[in-house]
N, C-alpha and C positions, 0 to 999 in steps of 0.2 A: 405475389406481393409480399409473402412471408420471407421468400428468398432475398429480394432486394432489401428487405429491414436487415436482414442477417448479414449480408454483404456490407451494408453500409456500417453496422455495428463493428464489423471486423475492421473495415478501414479506419474508422475513427479511432479504434482500439491500437491502431499501428501507426496512426499519425499523431495522436494526442497522448504522450507518455505522461504521466504524473510525474510533476517536476520535484527534484530532491526529496522524494520521500524517504528513500534509504540512506542517502549519503550522510545524513544528520546523525551522528552517532548518540547526540542527546535523546532524540526520539527513541532509538534502539535501546538505549540504556533506561530510558523510562518505561517502556514496556516491559524489560527484562526484569520483572519485579523481585525474583529469587536471587539476582545478581550471580546467575550461573553461566554467564557469557554466551548464553543462546536463548532464543525466544520460542517459546513452546505455543502450540495452536491454543491451548487453554489461555495462556498469558494474553497473546493477540485477541482473543475473543473477549476476554475482560478488560481490556483497554478501551478507554473512552476515545474513539478516533473519530475524526471527522476529516471531510474532503471540503476543502477551502479552495473556492474559484476566485482567482485573481487575473489581473489583466496578464500575466505571464504564463498561465496555465493552471493546472490543479495541483495540491499538494495534499497528502496524507499528514495529519497532523493531531496531537492530543488536544482535547479541548481548551486546555489551558495555555496551549502555545498559540491559539489563534490571535491573529495580531490585526489583519484587515483582510477585507474580501468577503464574499457570500460563504457561510459554512453551514454543513450539512451532517449530521451523525451518519456514520456508516454503520449499514444493518448487518446483522449477523452473518447473512449470507455473501456480502461484499467482504467482511473480512476473513471469511473461509476461503473465498476464492484468491483474495490477496495473498494470505498464506500459503496456499497450493501453488502460486505463481512464483513465490520467492524461495519456497523449501525445494530446491532444484534437484537435492540427491535424495528426496523423500524419506528423511531421517525422522520426521516427525517435530523437528526443531529448526528454528533459521539461526545459522550461525552468523557471526559478524562478517565474514567472508561473503556468504550468500546476499546479506543485507545490503554490504557495499556495493556489490556487483549488481545488484538488482537495479540500482538507480543509474549507475555509470553506464551500464550496457541497454538502458531503457527496457529492462524485462517487465517492470512494474507498469502495466498499461491500463487504460481506461477499459477493462474487460469487466470489472465487478460493477 
């Protein structure tokens, strides 16, 4: 049974990408509080991020960006997993290129 649950979770992660999470440079700039042009793990963990469920799917947004849909605050663990998925070069920072590529290529998935 545990195996079935894991497979189901993996399938959902591959089928249900978070819509437009990183393509939005407004969100990137809001999280990049020191304006360095990169997002550190600490900046992401401190950001007030929410998962918003809409008819079109899920998005990651800052709380003040929630417009419609059902929103739930992301946990610290979810933020850590999100960071690890987007920081593809494992530099400890998310560049704008990694951020943009994450949503365009569907790399940010519902694994968190």
